[in-house]
py3Dmol code that shows the C-alpha trace and the ligand (Angstrom):
import py3Dmol

protein = """\
ATOM      1  CA  ASN A   1       0.012   0.020   0.011  1.00  0.00           C
ATOM      2  CA  LEU A   2       0.943   3.613  -0.494  1.00  0.00           C
ATOM      3  CA  VAL A   3       1.497   5.602   2.647  1.00  0.00           C
ATOM      4  CA  TYR A   4       1.717   9.322   3.298  1.00  0.00           C
ATOM      5  CA  LEU A   5       4.845  10.508   5.120  1.00  0.00           C
ATOM      6  CA  ASN A   6       5.612  14.251   5.576  1.00  0.00           C
ATOM      7  CA  GLY A   7       4.255  15.297   2.193  1.00  0.00           C
ATOM      8  CA  ASP A   8       5.458  12.291   0.214  1.00  0.00           C
ATOM      9  CA  TRP A   9       3.550   9.252  -1.099  1.00  0.00           C
ATOM     10  CA  VAL A  10       5.714   6.150  -0.849  1.00  0.00           C
ATOM     11  CA  ALA A  11       5.326   2.369  -0.826  1.00  0.00           C
ATOM     12  CA  ASP A  12       4.968   1.295   2.828  1.00  0.00           C
ATOM     13  CA  GLU A  13       8.147  -0.803   2.823  1.00  0.00           C
ATOM     14  CA  ASN A  14      10.117   2.318   1.757  1.00  0.00           C
ATOM     15  CA  ALA A  15       8.706   4.739   4.326  1.00  0.00           C
ATOM     16  CA  LYS A  16      11.519   5.721   6.731  1.00  0.00           C
ATOM     17  CA  VAL A  17      11.530   7.868   9.891  1.00  0.00           C
ATOM     18  CA  SER A  18      14.557   9.336  11.764  1.00  0.00           C
ATOM     19  CA  VAL A  19      15.764   7.505  14.857  1.00  0.00           C
ATOM     20  CA  PHE A  20      15.587  10.962  16.500  1.00  0.00           C
ATOM     21  CA  ASP A  21      11.866  11.145  15.954  1.00  0.00           C
ATOM     22  CA  ARG A  22      10.253  11.876  19.295  1.00  0.00           C
ATOM     23  CA  GLY A  23       7.589   9.345  18.416  1.00  0.00           C
ATOM     24  CA  PHE A  24      10.217   6.630  18.214  1.00  0.00           C
ATOM     25  CA  LEU A  25      12.199   7.680  21.258  1.00  0.00           C
ATOM     26  CA  PHE A  26       9.410   8.881  23.651  1.00  0.00           C
ATOM     27  CA  ALA A  27       6.070   7.903  22.074  1.00  0.00           C
ATOM     28  CA  ASP A  28       5.569  11.687  21.966  1.00  0.00           C
ATOM     29  CA  GLY A  29       2.666  11.565  19.517  1.00  0.00           C
ATOM     30  CA  VAL A  30      -1.064  10.906  18.958  1.00  0.00           C
ATOM     31  CA  TYR A  31      -3.015   8.938  16.416  1.00  0.00           C
ATOM     32  CA  GLU A  32      -6.451   8.352  14.935  1.00  0.00           C
ATOM     33  CA  VAL A  33      -8.177   5.469  13.243  1.00  0.00           C
ATOM     34  CA  VAL A  34     -11.095   6.092  10.866  1.00  0.00           C
ATOM     35  CA  PRO A  35     -13.261   3.354   9.335  1.00  0.00           C
ATOM     36  CA  VAL A  36     -14.098   3.707   5.679  1.00  0.00           C
ATOM     37  CA  TYR A  37     -17.105   1.923   4.117  1.00  0.00           C
ATOM     38  CA  GLN A  38     -17.364   1.749   0.345  1.00  0.00           C
ATOM     39  CA  ARG A  39     -14.869   4.687   0.156  1.00  0.00           C
ATOM     40  CA  ARG A  40     -16.932   6.839   2.502  1.00  0.00           C
ATOM     41  CA  PRO A  41     -15.180   7.721   5.781  1.00  0.00           C
ATOM     42  CA  PHE A  42     -17.544   7.103   8.686  1.00  0.00           C
ATOM     43  CA  LEU A  43     -18.057  10.036  11.160  1.00  0.00           C
ATOM     44  CA  LEU A  44     -14.824  11.674   9.841  1.00  0.00           C
ATOM     45  CA  ASN A  45     -15.540  15.104  11.384  1.00  0.00           C
ATOM     46  CA  LEU A  46     -15.687  13.506  14.864  1.00  0.00           C
ATOM     47  CA  HIS A  47     -12.381  11.653  14.320  1.00  0.00           C
ATOM     48  CA  ILE A  48     -10.629  14.794  13.073  1.00  0.00           C
ATOM     49  CA  GLN A  49     -11.905  16.823  15.967  1.00  0.00           C
ATOM     50  CA  ARG A  50     -10.595  14.193  18.373  1.00  0.00           C
ATOM     51  CA  LEU A  51      -7.197  14.128  16.548  1.00  0.00           C
ATOM     52  CA  GLN A  52      -7.000  17.923  16.948  1.00  0.00           C
ATOM     53  CA  ARG A  53      -7.882  17.703  20.683  1.00  0.00           C
ATOM     54  CA  SER A  54      -5.227  15.016  21.190  1.00  0.00           C
ATOM     55  CA  ALA A  55      -2.597  17.002  19.357  1.00  0.00           C
ATOM     56  CA  GLU A  56      -3.436  20.166  21.280  1.00  0.00           C
ATOM     57  CA  ALA A  57      -3.342  18.294  24.546  1.00  0.00           C
ATOM     58  CA  ILE A  58       0.331  17.261  23.981  1.00  0.00           C
ATOM     59  CA  GLY A  59       1.329  20.619  22.539  1.00  0.00           C
ATOM     60  CA  ILE A  60       1.592  19.977  18.815  1.00  0.00           C
ATOM     61  CA  GLU A  61       0.705  23.036  16.790  1.00  0.00           C
ATOM     62  CA  SER A  62      -2.697  22.853  15.229  1.00  0.00           C
ATOM     63  CA  ILE A  63      -3.123  21.601  11.637  1.00  0.00           C
ATOM     64  CA  ALA A  64      -6.230  22.685   9.665  1.00  0.00           C
ATOM     65  CA  ALA A  65      -9.190  20.251   9.490  1.00  0.00           C
ATOM     66  CA  GLU A  66      -9.181  20.668   5.693  1.00  0.00           C
ATOM     67  CA  PHE A  67      -5.702  19.161   5.508  1.00  0.00           C
ATOM     68  CA  TRP A  68      -6.918  16.048   7.261  1.00  0.00           C
ATOM     69  CA  TYR A  69     -10.021  15.677   5.082  1.00  0.00           C
ATOM     70  CA  GLN A  70      -7.910  15.900   1.952  1.00  0.00           C
ATOM     71  CA  LEU A  71      -5.409  13.421   3.329  1.00  0.00           C
ATOM     72  CA  VAL A  72      -8.042  10.797   4.118  1.00  0.00           C
ATOM     73  CA  SER A  73      -9.629  11.238   0.684  1.00  0.00           C
ATOM     74  CA  ASP A  74      -6.271  10.912  -1.056  1.00  0.00           C
ATOM     75  CA  LEU A  75      -5.334   7.803   0.942  1.00  0.00           C
ATOM     76  CA  ILE A  76      -8.579   6.061   0.005  1.00  0.00           C
ATOM     77  CA  HIS A  77      -8.290   6.877  -3.710  1.00  0.00           C
ATOM     78  CA  ARG A  78      -4.572   6.270  -4.159  1.00  0.00           C
ATOM     79  CA  ASN A  79      -4.866   2.880  -2.528  1.00  0.00           C
ATOM     80  CA  ASN A  80      -8.080   1.951  -4.330  1.00  0.00           C
ATOM     81  CA  LEU A  81      -9.594   0.258  -1.258  1.00  0.00           C
ATOM     82  CA  ASP A  82     -13.365   0.154  -0.692  1.00  0.00           C
ATOM     83  CA  ASP A  83     -13.558  -0.891   2.934  1.00  0.00           C
ATOM     84  CA  CYS A  84     -10.545   0.052   4.947  1.00  0.00           C
ATOM     85  CA  LEU A  85      -9.219   1.523   8.163  1.00  0.00           C
ATOM     86  CA  VAL A  86      -7.342   4.784   7.851  1.00  0.00           C
ATOM     87  CA  TYR A  87      -4.465   5.188  10.365  1.00  0.00           C
ATOM     88  CA  ILE A  88      -3.140   8.701  11.022  1.00  0.00           C
ATOM     89  CA  GLN A  89      -0.163   9.348  13.283  1.00  0.00           C
ATOM     90  CA  LEU A  90       1.271  12.692  14.285  1.00  0.00           C
ATOM     91  CA  THR A  91       4.397  12.980  16.398  1.00  0.00           C
ATOM     92  CA  PHE A  92       6.221  15.965  17.830  1.00  0.00           C
ATOM     93  CA  GLY A  93       8.932  15.553  15.142  1.00  0.00           C
ATOM     94  CA  ALA A  94      12.571  14.670  14.829  1.00  0.00           C
ATOM     95  CA  ASP A  95      15.229  16.442  16.835  1.00  0.00           C
ATOM     96  CA  SER A  96      19.028  16.319  16.281  1.00  0.00           C
ATOM     97  CA  GLN A  97      19.635  14.333  19.492  1.00  0.00           C
ATOM     98  CA  ARG A  98      17.734  12.414  22.186  1.00  0.00           C
ATOM     99  CA  SER A  99      16.660  15.004  24.697  1.00  0.00           C
ATOM    100  CA  HIS A 100      13.573  14.893  27.003  1.00  0.00           C
ATOM    101  CA  LEU A 101      12.792  18.486  26.109  1.00  0.00           C
ATOM    102  CA  PRO A 102      13.118  19.400  22.397  1.00  0.00           C
ATOM    103  CA  THR A 103      16.372  21.275  21.723  1.00  0.00           C
ATOM    104  CA  GLN A 104      14.835  23.377  18.930  1.00  0.00           C
ATOM    105  CA  PRO A 105      11.438  24.104  17.297  1.00  0.00           C
ATOM    106  CA  LEU A 106      10.422  20.910  15.454  1.00  0.00           C
ATOM    107  CA  THR A 107       8.201  20.099  12.524  1.00  0.00           C
ATOM    108  CA  PRO A 108       5.614  17.419  13.357  1.00  0.00           C
ATOM    109  CA  THR A 109       6.006  14.050  11.597  1.00  0.00           C
ATOM    110  CA  ILE A 110       2.811  13.149   9.811  1.00  0.00           C
ATOM    111  CA  TYR A 111       2.259   9.589   8.744  1.00  0.00           C
ATOM    112  CA  ALA A 112      -0.918   7.989   7.410  1.00  0.00           C
ATOM    113  CA  SER A 113      -1.724   4.575   5.965  1.00  0.00           C
ATOM    114  CA  VAL A 114      -4.608   2.210   5.186  1.00  0.00           C
ATOM    115  CA  SER A 115      -5.345  -1.368   6.061  1.00  0.00           C
ATOM    116  CA  PRO A 116      -8.191  -3.606   4.830  1.00  0.00           C
ATOM    117  CA  LEU A 117     -11.349  -3.686   6.975  1.00  0.00           C
ATOM    118  CA  GLN A 118     -13.679  -6.630   7.537  1.00  0.00           C
ATOM    119  CA  VAL A 119     -16.993  -4.858   7.783  1.00  0.00           C
ATOM    120  CA  HIS A 120     -19.629  -6.476   9.984  1.00  0.00           C
ATOM    121  CA  TRP A 121     -23.146  -6.632   8.529  1.00  0.00           C
ATOM    122  CA  ASN A 122     -24.421  -9.128  11.042  1.00  0.00           C
ATOM    123  CA  THR A 123     -23.916  -9.094  14.765  1.00  0.00           C
ATOM    124  CA  PRO A 124     -20.710 -11.037  15.611  1.00  0.00           C
ATOM    125  CA  THR A 125     -20.668 -13.931  18.017  1.00  0.00           C
ATOM    126  CA  PRO A 126     -20.160 -13.004  21.657  1.00  0.00           C
ATOM    127  CA  VAL A 127     -16.630 -12.894  23.043  1.00  0.00           C
ATOM    128  CA  LYS A 128     -14.953 -13.403  26.406  1.00  0.00           C
ATOM    129  CA  VAL A 129     -13.441 -10.553  28.394  1.00  0.00           C
ATOM    130  CA  ALA A 130     -11.174 -10.656  31.491  1.00  0.00           C
ATOM    131  CA  VAL A 131     -11.421  -8.094  34.251  1.00  0.00           C
ATOM    132  CA  LEU A 132      -7.965  -6.672  35.005  1.00  0.00           C
ATOM    133  CA  GLU A 133      -6.592  -3.723  36.966  1.00  0.00           C
ATOM    134  CA  ASP A 134      -6.172  -0.592  34.877  1.00  0.00           C
ATOM    135  CA  ILE A 135      -2.443   0.115  35.099  1.00  0.00           C
ATOM    136  CA  ARG A 136      -2.447   2.956  32.526  1.00  0.00           C
ATOM    137  CA  TRP A 137      -1.794   6.630  33.098  1.00  0.00           C
ATOM    138  CA  HIS A 138      -4.413   9.241  34.056  1.00  0.00           C
ATOM    139  CA  ARG A 139      -4.837  10.870  30.596  1.00  0.00           C
ATOM    140  CA  CYS A 140      -6.536   8.101  28.713  1.00  0.00           C
ATOM    141  CA  ASP A 141      -8.636  10.795  26.989  1.00  0.00           C
ATOM    142  CA  ILE A 142      -5.602  11.560  24.805  1.00  0.00           C
ATOM    143  CA  LYS A 143      -5.248   9.092  21.935  1.00  0.00           C
ATOM    144  CA  SER A 144      -1.530   8.668  22.605  1.00  0.00           C
ATOM    145  CA  ILE A 145       0.683   6.404  20.504  1.00  0.00           C
ATOM    146  CA  SER A 146       2.134   5.171  23.782  1.00  0.00           C
ATOM    147  CA  LEU A 147       0.134   1.979  24.140  1.00  0.00           C
ATOM    148  CA  LEU A 148       2.442   0.000  26.364  1.00  0.00           C
ATOM    149  CA  GLY A 149      -0.035  -0.326  29.261  1.00  0.00           C
ATOM    150  CA  ASN A 150      -2.811  -1.260  26.811  1.00  0.00           C
ATOM    151  CA  ILE A 151      -0.669  -3.910  25.164  1.00  0.00           C
ATOM    152  CA  MET A 152       0.558  -5.470  28.359  1.00  0.00           C
ATOM    153  CA  LEU A 153      -3.028  -5.760  29.470  1.00  0.00           C
ATOM    154  CA  LYS A 154      -4.127  -7.181  26.140  1.00  0.00           C
ATOM    155  CA  ARG A 155      -1.456  -9.856  26.416  1.00  0.00           C
ATOM    156  CA  GLU A 156      -2.559 -10.706  29.961  1.00  0.00           C
ATOM    157  CA  ALA A 157      -6.144 -11.051  28.805  1.00  0.00           C
ATOM    158  CA  ALA A 158      -5.085 -13.211  25.874  1.00  0.00           C
ATOM    159  CA  LYS A 159      -3.297 -15.560  28.282  1.00  0.00           C
ATOM    160  CA  LYS A 160      -6.645 -16.001  30.022  1.00  0.00           C
ATOM    161  CA  GLY A 161      -8.325 -16.842  26.712  1.00  0.00           C
ATOM    162  CA  ALA A 162     -10.124 -13.477  26.568  1.00  0.00           C
ATOM    163  CA  LEU A 163     -10.306 -11.249  23.507  1.00  0.00           C
ATOM    164  CA  GLU A 164     -10.123  -8.099  25.504  1.00  0.00           C
ATOM    165  CA  PRO A 165      -9.446  -6.993  29.088  1.00  0.00           C
ATOM    166  CA  LEU A 166     -12.109  -4.890  30.836  1.00  0.00           C
ATOM    167  CA  LEU A 167     -10.102  -2.561  33.046  1.00  0.00           C
ATOM    168  CA  HIS A 168     -10.984  -1.326  36.495  1.00  0.00           C
ATOM    169  CA  ARG A 169      -9.576   1.334  38.826  1.00  0.00           C
ATOM    170  CA  ASN A 170     -10.452   0.571  42.425  1.00  0.00           C
ATOM    171  CA  GLY A 171     -13.308  -1.618  41.280  1.00  0.00           C
ATOM    172  CA  ARG A 172     -14.758   0.934  38.788  1.00  0.00           C
ATOM    173  CA  ILE A 173     -14.678  -0.338  35.198  1.00  0.00           C
ATOM    174  CA  THR A 174     -13.117   2.228  32.875  1.00  0.00           C
ATOM    175  CA  GLU A 175     -12.903   0.636  29.343  1.00  0.00           C
ATOM    176  CA  GLY A 176     -11.144  -2.116  27.361  1.00  0.00           C
ATOM    177  CA  ALA A 177      -7.528  -1.852  26.145  1.00  0.00           C
ATOM    178  CA  SER A 178      -8.764  -0.774  22.720  1.00  0.00           C
ATOM    179  CA  CYS A 179     -12.576  -0.265  23.075  1.00  0.00           C
ATOM    180  CA  ASN A 180     -15.292   1.214  25.266  1.00  0.00           C
ATOM    181  CA  TYR A 181     -18.036  -0.900  26.859  1.00  0.00           C
ATOM    182  CA  PHE A 182     -21.697  -0.649  27.639  1.00  0.00           C
ATOM    183  CA  LEU A 183     -23.816  -2.713  29.982  1.00  0.00           C
ATOM    184  CA  VAL A 184     -27.560  -3.251  29.792  1.00  0.00           C
ATOM    185  CA  LYS A 185     -29.707  -3.427  32.934  1.00  0.00           C
ATOM    186  CA  GLN A 186     -33.468  -3.567  32.806  1.00  0.00           C
ATOM    187  CA  GLY A 187     -33.593  -2.187  29.320  1.00  0.00           C
ATOM    188  CA  ALA A 188     -31.369   0.836  29.903  1.00  0.00           C
ATOM    189  CA  LEU A 189     -27.695   1.356  28.805  1.00  0.00           C
ATOM    190  CA  TYR A 190     -24.922   2.259  31.181  1.00  0.00           C
ATOM    191  CA  THR A 191     -21.405   3.421  30.189  1.00  0.00           C
ATOM    192  CA  PRO A 192     -18.791   5.487  32.120  1.00  0.00           C
ATOM    193  CA  PRO A 193     -18.589   9.266  31.594  1.00  0.00           C
ATOM    194  CA  ALA A 194     -16.064  10.572  29.069  1.00  0.00           C
ATOM    195  CA  ASP A 195     -13.565  11.855  31.650  1.00  0.00           C
ATOM    196  CA  HIS A 196      -9.712  11.584  31.737  1.00  0.00           C
ATOM    197  CA  LEU A 197      -9.839   7.854  32.551  1.00  0.00           C
ATOM    198  CA  ILE A 198     -11.168   6.717  29.181  1.00  0.00           C
ATOM    199  CA  LEU A 199     -10.863   7.485  25.526  1.00  0.00           C
ATOM    200  CA  ALA A 200     -14.121   9.008  24.371  1.00  0.00           C
ATOM    201  CA  GLY A 201     -14.756   6.564  21.506  1.00  0.00           C
ATOM    202  CA  ILE A 202     -16.414   7.864  18.389  1.00  0.00           C
ATOM    203  CA  THR A 203     -18.356   4.609  18.227  1.00  0.00           C
ATOM    204  CA  ARG A 204     -19.381   5.162  21.851  1.00  0.00           C
ATOM    205  CA  THR A 205     -20.726   8.622  21.040  1.00  0.00           C
ATOM    206  CA  TRP A 206     -22.600   7.258  17.976  1.00  0.00           C
ATOM    207  CA  VAL A 207     -24.079   4.305  19.884  1.00  0.00           C
ATOM    208  CA  ILE A 208     -25.345   6.683  22.622  1.00  0.00           C
ATOM    209  CA  GLN A 209     -27.045   8.789  19.913  1.00  0.00           C
ATOM    210  CA  LEU A 210     -28.515   5.717  18.162  1.00  0.00           C
ATOM    211  CA  ALA A 211     -29.807   4.290  21.406  1.00  0.00           C
ATOM    212  CA  ARG A 212     -31.572   7.529  22.384  1.00  0.00           C
ATOM    213  CA  GLN A 213     -33.152   7.656  18.865  1.00  0.00           C
ATOM    214  CA  LEU A 214     -34.484   4.156  19.582  1.00  0.00           C
ATOM    215  CA  GLY A 215     -35.999   5.389  22.836  1.00  0.00           C
ATOM    216  CA  ILE A 216     -33.459   3.454  24.993  1.00  0.00           C
ATOM    217  CA  GLU A 217     -32.323   5.380  28.043  1.00  0.00           C
ATOM    218  CA  VAL A 218     -28.519   5.878  28.367  1.00  0.00           C
ATOM    219  CA  PHE A 219     -26.808   6.729  31.634  1.00  0.00           C
ATOM    220  CA  GLU A 220     -23.188   7.977  31.561  1.00  0.00           C
ATOM    221  CA  VAL A 221     -22.208   6.878  35.042  1.00  0.00           C
ATOM    222  CA  VAL A 222     -19.399   4.892  36.671  1.00  0.00           C
ATOM    223  CA  CYS A 223     -20.103   1.213  36.981  1.00  0.00           C
ATOM    224  CA  ASP A 224     -18.312  -1.211  39.293  1.00  0.00           C
ATOM    225  CA  VAL A 225     -17.229  -4.774  38.782  1.00  0.00           C
ATOM    226  CA  ASN A 226     -20.304  -6.026  40.677  1.00  0.00           C
ATOM    227  CA  GLN A 227     -22.706  -4.208  38.397  1.00  0.00           C
ATOM    228  CA  LEU A 228     -20.835  -5.528  35.387  1.00  0.00           C
ATOM    229  CA  GLN A 229     -21.046  -9.097  36.638  1.00  0.00           C
ATOM    230  CA  HIS A 230     -24.813  -8.664  37.208  1.00  0.00           C
ATOM    231  CA  ALA A 231     -25.586  -6.968  33.917  1.00  0.00           C
ATOM    232  CA  ASP A 232     -28.301  -8.441  31.639  1.00  0.00           C
ATOM    233  CA  GLU A 233     -26.119  -7.764  28.563  1.00  0.00           C
ATOM    234  CA  VAL A 234     -22.615  -6.341  27.909  1.00  0.00           C
ATOM    235  CA  PHE A 235     -21.088  -5.142  24.651  1.00  0.00           C
ATOM    236  CA  LEU A 236     -17.903  -3.409  23.452  1.00  0.00           C
ATOM    237  CA  THR A 237     -17.576  -0.636  20.924  1.00  0.00           C
ATOM    238  CA  SER A 238     -14.712   0.550  18.681  1.00  0.00           C
ATOM    239  CA  SER A 239     -14.223   1.700  15.137  1.00  0.00           C
ATOM    240  CA  SER A 240     -12.826  -1.632  13.964  1.00  0.00           C
ATOM    241  CA  ARG A 241     -15.101  -3.833  16.116  1.00  0.00           C
ATOM    242  CA  GLU A 242     -18.264  -1.754  15.808  1.00  0.00           C
ATOM    243  CA  VAL A 243     -20.765  -3.348  18.280  1.00  0.00           C
ATOM    244  CA  GLN A 244     -19.271  -6.530  19.791  1.00  0.00           C
ATOM    245  CA  PRO A 245     -21.441  -8.555  22.210  1.00  0.00           C
ATOM    246  CA  VAL A 246     -19.742 -10.006  25.335  1.00  0.00           C
ATOM    247  CA  GLY A 247     -20.839 -13.555  26.305  1.00  0.00           C
ATOM    248  CA  GLN A 248     -18.458 -14.219  29.193  1.00  0.00           C
ATOM    249  CA  ILE A 249     -16.688 -12.159  31.865  1.00  0.00           C
ATOM    250  CA  ASP A 250     -13.945 -14.318  33.381  1.00  0.00           C
ATOM    251  CA  ASP A 251     -15.909 -17.375  34.533  1.00  0.00           C
ATOM    252  CA  ILE A 252     -19.340 -15.682  34.482  1.00  0.00           C
ATOM    253  CA  ILE A 253     -21.667 -16.251  31.551  1.00  0.00           C
ATOM    254  CA  VAL A 254     -23.543 -13.012  30.597  1.00  0.00           C
ATOM    255  CA  GLY A 255     -27.312 -13.693  30.284  1.00  0.00           C
ATOM    256  CA  ASN A 256     -27.472 -17.013  28.326  1.00  0.00           C
ATOM    257  CA  GLY A 257     -24.064 -16.372  26.656  1.00  0.00           C
ATOM    258  CA  GLN A 258     -25.833 -15.277  23.405  1.00  0.00           C
ATOM    259  CA  CYS A 259     -26.161 -11.776  21.990  1.00  0.00           C
ATOM    260  CA  GLY A 260     -28.791  -9.939  24.055  1.00  0.00           C
ATOM    261  CA  VAL A 261     -31.954  -8.313  22.605  1.00  0.00           C
ATOM    262  CA  ILE A 262     -30.918  -4.653  23.250  1.00  0.00           C
ATOM    263  CA  THR A 263     -27.357  -5.335  21.940  1.00  0.00           C
ATOM    264  CA  ALA A 264     -28.878  -6.828  18.747  1.00  0.00           C
ATOM    265  CA  GLN A 265     -31.151  -3.812  18.386  1.00  0.00           C
ATOM    266  CA  ILE A 266     -28.181  -1.388  18.743  1.00  0.00           C
ATOM    267  CA  ALA A 267     -26.021  -3.425  16.378  1.00  0.00           C
ATOM    268  CA  GLU A 268     -28.814  -3.408  13.778  1.00  0.00           C
ATOM    269  CA  ALA A 269     -29.183   0.374  14.107  1.00  0.00           C
ATOM    270  CA  PHE A 270     -25.426   0.672  13.675  1.00  0.00           C
ATOM    271  CA  HIS A 271     -25.421  -1.391  10.474  1.00  0.00           C
ATOM    272  CA  ALA A 272     -28.300   0.684   9.188  1.00  0.00           C
ATOM    273  CA  SER A 273     -26.403   3.832   9.782  1.00  0.00           C
ATOM    274  CA  LYS A 274     -23.500   2.501   7.726  1.00  0.00           C
ATOM    275  CA  ARG A 275     -25.847   1.489   4.948  1.00  0.00           C
ATOM    276  CA  HIS A 276     -27.348   4.941   5.075  1.00  0.00           C
ATOM    277  CA  LEU A 277     -23.886   6.555   4.665  1.00  0.00           C
ATOM    278  CA  ILE A 278     -23.077   4.360   1.632  1.00  0.00           C
ATOM    279  CA  GLN A 279     -26.364   5.148  -0.089  1.00  0.00           C
ATOM    280  CA  GLU A 280     -26.165   8.904   0.606  1.00  0.00           C
TER     281      GLU A 280
END
"""
ligand_1 = """\
16
LIG
N -10.741 3.059 24.135
C -9.451 2.830 23.673
C -8.367 2.711 24.712
C -9.145 2.704 22.329
O -7.923 2.494 21.909
C -10.215 2.850 21.408
C -9.990 2.744 19.903
N -9.352 1.620 19.409
C -11.528 3.042 21.866
C -11.747 3.214 23.223
C -12.711 3.172 20.907
O -12.675 4.374 20.190
P -13.357 4.488 18.760
O -14.768 4.062 18.972
O -13.221 5.923 18.423
O -12.629 3.553 17.806
"""
view = py3Dmol.view(width=600, height=400)
view.addModel(protein, "pdb")
view.setStyle({"model": 0}, {"cartoon": {"style": "trace"}})
view.addModel(ligand_1, "xyz")
view.setStyle({"model": 1}, {"stick": {}})
view.zoomTo()
view.show()
């Protein structure tokens, strides 16, 4: 595939970044992932707004939204992919030496690529999650390229045969290592507030809106492990996973282990919104 790197279009295997790039040395950067269905980026404005918020939070000078819209469009067309995930990474830039504080004004390194996307049109089969302690930092609202905590937790969950960890801080469930979560209790949805302890997922925002349109109540409140374990239904959300039902939490089967009624209703509304985008 062709990737974009600092103004150039190059084959991915030929894309090279300096060893002094602050992204490489310090993970001093942010990223974004945008799903594309039939060449149409889904909820692009929300993704670009979040990228700009993340960049601003770590002190990278602002880049116009129009630049990002053009970049995404060029990536899709140059690579000729219908359904794909666009990856955008923005780091503080390359210095002339390794120094915790930059030694001079730097130009941000901009990298963007695409990967094929398996679009879900039916609700996927329920997966297992493992409850683990959230060992990450306290600015999970920034979509930082430093994913060490997330990856360590993902590996630990995988060892337990779980697709994803569900993370808790002092018993309060925050999110997954690469997704948000919702639980269903007596017909209403519960998900934690978008504070500094979670990444405010675009899929999460969209699901909240779809649920309310369906007349389903949504509460953005903290939920503890006990509430999670006694939920009627649980599902995960992310750009690549969309709406993913959870059938098992550690040794506990959620409901009857199948996709719940409300989850199926939300997933169907989600698929419909993608179809709507494509037909627009
Ligand atoms: N939380 C974390 C930690 C994530 O990495 C992601 C994205 N992979 C999400 C939540 C979901 O965000 P989105 O719906 O915007 O993909």
